[in-house]
C-alpha positions as semicolon CSV with decimal commas, in nm:
position;residue;x (nm);y (nm);z (nm)
1;M;11,609;10,056;7,936
2;K;11,699;9,689;7,980
3;L;11,423;9,440;7,913
4;G;11,418;9,099;8,076
5;V;11,211;8,838;8,252
6;S;11,094;8,776;8,606
7;T;11,145;8,409;8,697
8;Y;10,789;8,428;8,835
9;S;10,675;8,420;8,471
10;L;10,798;8,059;8,447
11;Y;10,658;7,950;8,784
12;Q;10,412;7,719;8,609
13;A;10,704;7,512;8,472
14;L;10,918;7,548;8,786
15;A;10,638;7,418;9,008
16;K;10,584;7,115;8,785
17;G;10,955;7,037;8,775
18;D;10,962;7,094;8,399
19;M;11,228;7,364;8,438
20;T;11,499;7,446;8,689
21;I;11,604;7,800;8,771
22;Q;11,909;7,740;8,553
23;D;11,676;7,645;8,266
24;V;11,479;7,966;8,320
25;I;11,795;8,176;8,295
26;A;11,902;8,001;7,973
27;F;11,549;8,039;7,833
28;T;11,548;8,413;7,909
29;A;11,870;8,458;7,714
30;A;11,740;8,245;7,426
31;I;11,430;8,464;7,376
32;G;11,632;8,787;7,382
33;G;11,614;8,903;7,743
34;Q;11,887;9,128;7,878
35;H;11,837;9,053;8,246
36;V;11,661;8,813;8,478
37;E;11,479;8,900;8,799
38;I;11,503;8,635;9,071
39;V;11,179;8,546;9,250
40;P;11,230;8,242;9,477
41;M;10,908;8,058;9,392
42;G;10,956;7,699;9,283
43;F;11,304;7,702;9,438
44;S;11,466;7,831;9,757
45;L;11,782;8,028;9,822
46;E;11,766;8,018;10,201
47;N;12,072;7,840;10,335
48;N;12,161;7,745;9,978
49;P;12,482;7,928;9,881
50;E;12,556;7,671;9,612
51;L;12,239;7,759;9,422
52;I;12,313;8,130;9,460
53;S;12,655;8,071;9,302
54;Q;12,500;7,859;9,027
55;I;12,250;8,137;8,944
56;R;12,529;8,393;8,920
57;E;12,739;8,164;8,702
58;Q;12,447;8,074;8,477
59;A;12,355;8,439;8,425
60;L;12,717;8,527;8,343
61;A;12,747;8,235;8,101
62;N;12,432;8,351;7,921
63;G;12,528;8,718;7,911
64;L;12,247;8,826;8,143
65;E;12,244;9,071;8,430
66;L;12,074;8,981;8,756
67;S;11,844;9,277;8,808
68;N;11,633;9,232;9,118
69;Y;11,552;8,992;9,401
70;A;11,183;8,983;9,500
71;V;11,047;8,826;9,819
72;G;10,735;8,831;10,032
73;A;10,690;9,008;10,366
74;N;10,417;9,130;10,598
75;F;10,441;9,385;10,878
76;S;10,066;9,414;10,940
77;G;9,879;9,270;11,237
78;L;10,190;9,141;11,416
79;D;10,273;9,156;11,785
80;N;10,611;9,306;11,877
81;A;10,798;8,975;11,875
82;E;10,654;8,874;11,537
83;Y;10,728;9,219;11,397
84;E;11,093;9,207;11,503
85;A;11,127;8,851;11,372
86;E;10,993;8,956;11,033
87;I;11,238;9,245;11,014
88;A;11,523;9,009;11,106
89;R;11,410;8,763;10,837
90;L;11,405;9,036;10,574
91;K;11,757;9,141;10,667
92;Q;11,863;8,784;10,588
93;E;11,693;8,821;10,251
94;V;11,897;9,137;10,195
95;D;12,207;8,927;10,258
96;I;12,090;8,685;9,988
97;A;12,038;8,977;9,749
98;A;12,393;9,090;9,821
99;A;12,523;8,738;9,758
100;L;12,342;8,736;9,422
101;G;12,513;9,063;9,338
102;V;12,193;9,257;9,268
103;T;12,146;9,625;9,351
104;R;11,767;9,606;9,383
105;M;11,542;9,408;9,613
106;R;11,165;9,414;9,633
107;H;10,987;9,307;9,949
108;D;10,620;9,325;10,037
109;A;10,515;9,557;10,316
110;A;10,175;9,449;10,443
111;M;9,881;9,221;10,384
112;S;9,552;9,258;10,570
113;G;9,196;9,136;10,566
114;D;9,090;9,496;10,639
115;C;9,204;9,696;10,337
116;S;9,023;10,015;10,432
117;L;9,203;10,348;10,411
118;T;9,135;10,407;10,781
119;H;9,312;10,085;10,879
120;F;9,599;10,157;10,639
121;M;9,656;10,502;10,790
122;E;9,656;10,353;11,141
123;E;9,921;10,097;11,047
124;L;10,126;10,314;10,811
125;P;10,379;10,446;11,065
126;R;10,469;10,097;11,188
127;I;10,487;9,956;10,835
128;A;10,708;10,246;10,729
129;D;10,939;10,198;11,026
130;A;11,001;9,835;10,926
131;C;11,070;9,932;10,564
132;R;11,304;10,210;10,682
133;R;11,505;9,972;10,901
134;I;11,544;9,726;10,615
135;A;11,645;10,003;10,373
136;D;11,903;10,126;10,625
137;Y;12,042;9,773;10,653
138;A;12,060;9,744;10,274
139;A;12,217;10,085;10,207
140;P;12,580;9,996;10,297
141;L;12,549;9,694;10,064
142;G;12,455;9,921;9,775
143;I;12,102;9,782;9,755
144;T;11,786;9,981;9,689
145;T;11,480;9,819;9,847
146;S;11,127;9,870;9,720
147;V;10,760;9,793;9,774
148;E;10,541;9,664;9,493
149;N;10,184;9,774;9,433
150;H;10,006;9,448;9,505
151;G;9,810;9,257;9,766
152;Y;9,509;9,499;9,771
153;Y;9,622;9,665;10,098
154;V;9,925;9,860;9,968
155;Q;9,827;9,862;9,602
156;H;9,669;10,195;9,512
157;S;9,923;10,444;9,376
158;E;9,856;10,697;9,653
159;R;9,913;10,438;9,928
160;V;10,245;10,342;9,769
161;R;10,341;10,709;9,744
162;A;10,247;10,765;10,108
163;L;10,462;10,473;10,223
164;V;10,765;10,576;10,016
165;A;10,735;10,934;10,144
166;L;10,711;10,828;10,508
167;V;11,004;10,585;10,486
168;D;11,202;10,880;10,349
169;R;11,514;10,697;10,239
170;P;11,686;10,750;9,901
171;N;11,727;10,374;9,866
172;F;11,359;10,292;9,926
173;R;11,146;10,313;9,612
174;T;10,870;10,120;9,441
175;T;10,864;9,826;9,206
176;L;10,595;9,956;8,975
177;D;10,376;9,683;8,825
178;V;10,173;9,846;8,549
179;G;9,901;9,580;8,561
180;N;9,847;9,549;8,933
181;F;9,662;9,879;8,970
182;L;9,362;9,710;8,808
183;C;9,331;9,490;9,117
184;V;9,213;9,797;9,310
185;D;9,020;9,934;9,010
186;E;9,257;10,224;8,954
187;D;9,306;10,370;8,607
188;T;9,628;10,211;8,486
189;A;9,769;10,504;8,292
190;A;9,695;10,758;8,566
191;A;9,852;10,536;8,831
192;V;10,164;10,471;8,624
193;Q;10,204;10,842;8,559
194;A;10,168;10,914;8,932
195;N;10,431;10,659;9,043
196;I;10,685;10,617;8,764
197;G;10,903;10,886;8,919
198;L;10,940;10,667;9,230
199;A;11,022;10,345;9,044
200;S;11,343;10,149;9,096
201;M;11,199;9,861;8,890
202;V;10,913;9,823;8,642
203;H;10,703;9,510;8,583
204;V;10,492;9,482;8,269
205;K;10,187;9,261;8,314
206;D;9,849;9,246;8,141
207;F;9,500;9,135;8,244
208;Y;9,163;9,059;8,095
209;R;8,898;9,262;8,282
210;R;8,527;9,183;8,285
211;A;8,231;9,329;8,470
212;G;7,997;9,095;8,653
213;D;7,893;8,976;8,996
214;F;7,970;8,609;8,934
215;A;8,305;8,432;8,921
216;L;8,396;8,332;8,566
217;G;8,577;8,012;8,657
218;E;8,935;7,893;8,668
219;G;9,198;8,162;8,641
220;W;8,969;8,455;8,726
221;F;8,982;8,650;9,051
222;P;8,797;8,958;9,180
223;S;8,926;9,312;9,193
224;A;8,859;9,518;9,505
225;G;8,548;9,656;9,340
226;G;8,416;9,327;9,208
227;Y;8,542;9,321;8,851
228;Q;8,678;8,987;8,728
229;L;9,046;8,971;8,627
230;R;9,258;8,706;8,459
231;G;9,622;8,722;8,359
232;S;9,687;8,750;7,986
233;I;9,978;8,753;7,747
234;I;10,111;9,109;7,741
235;G;9,942;9,305;7,464
236;Q;9,645;9,070;7,441
237;G;9,462;9,188;7,754
238;D;9,252;9,496;7,826
239;I;9,524;9,736;7,939
240;D;9,611;10,008;7,686
241;M;9,969;9,886;7,683
242;P;10,107;10,122;7,414
243;R;9,983;10,420;7,616
244;V;10,129;10,281;7,939
245;L;10,467;10,204;7,780
246;R;10,473;10,552;7,627
247;L;10,426;10,700;7,975
248;V;10,715;10,491;8,108
249;K;10,940;10,585;7,818
250;N;10,851;10,956;7,823
251;S;10,922;10,970;8,197
252;G;11,289;10,915;8,125
253;Y;11,297;10,584;8,311
254;E;11,612;10,403;8,204
255;G;11,621;10,108;8,445
256;Y;11,520;9,744;8,424
257;I;11,181;9,635;8,290
258;S;11,066;9,281;8,367
259;V;10,804;9,092;8,173
260;E;10,564;8,913;8,409
261;F;10,331;8,646;8,276
262;E;10,064;8,484;8,491
263;G;9,811;8,370;8,233
264;M;9,669;8,025;8,161
265;E;9,866;7,964;7,842
266;D;10,194;7,773;7,847
267;C;10,428;7,993;8,046
268;R;10,714;7,966;7,797
269;L;10,495;8,079;7,509
270;G;10,330;8,353;7,717
271;T;10,663;8,488;7,837
272;K;10,820;8,481;7,489
273;L;10,527;8,658;7,322
274;G;10,511;8,916;7,601
275;L;10,880;8,997;7,571
276;E;10,855;9,029;7,194
277;Y;10,552;9,257;7,228
278;V;10,722;9,496;7,471
279;Q;11,036;9,507;7,255
280;R;10,830;9,586;6,946
281;I;10,612;9,857;7,102
282;W;10,907;10,021;7,282
283;H;11,099;10,057;6,954
284;Q;10,789;10,182;6,769
285;L;10,750;10,457;7,028
286;G;11,077;10,604;6,898
């Protein structure tokens, strides 16, 4: 297992201009990360080969591996021209992943206002075809593509499993975010156990979870079933994180694990404490 940081964790500082992506890479090394996952939020790599080179050089100078490249995508509700354009755009993102030198790339699959199972099953073949075509494009470059469990529509563990099975490519897997299953009110441990065997990447994230019909204010958002969620420092939220990490470790997973912080605390502090927590619990598990 190699533990590191998703640059998304420092988005708060990137968006304010308090940190550059180079700063984030140096910070990750300083707090003991072994790798950094590149999420182009707060900066852009499109048509920016100089920044791609700078990221590679900065990671090398700090003794970090570049683990994964994570981007958005949506193949739901598109006409044929829009669908083909989105596939073409994602192939360009694969080229960026190759330029970064990563062997893993996460892209979204679908977002929809109708998150019903019936609608998902209707759209699944077309969504899977797009993911298959991107995986086939990435395969000769040595890149494994993946879908993350987020966005409500393709978030439940069984929907992710159904998509991976239908794509049916050895280089199409899932980026398993242990916290995101709460967004669709799924038991975290059960969902992790169901999907860890399909994971090419693992994100560790934590949430506070509260019952109630009323919004709790800034930082809170509703789950699919109406619970209120807010990002927390890993280990301080309501997920049974030792149990979840034990499931990951006992599965034999030996790949990259990224800390993801999206709480209201200072992002540098939240990321540092989260990384230290995962390191500590992982070693205590033996």
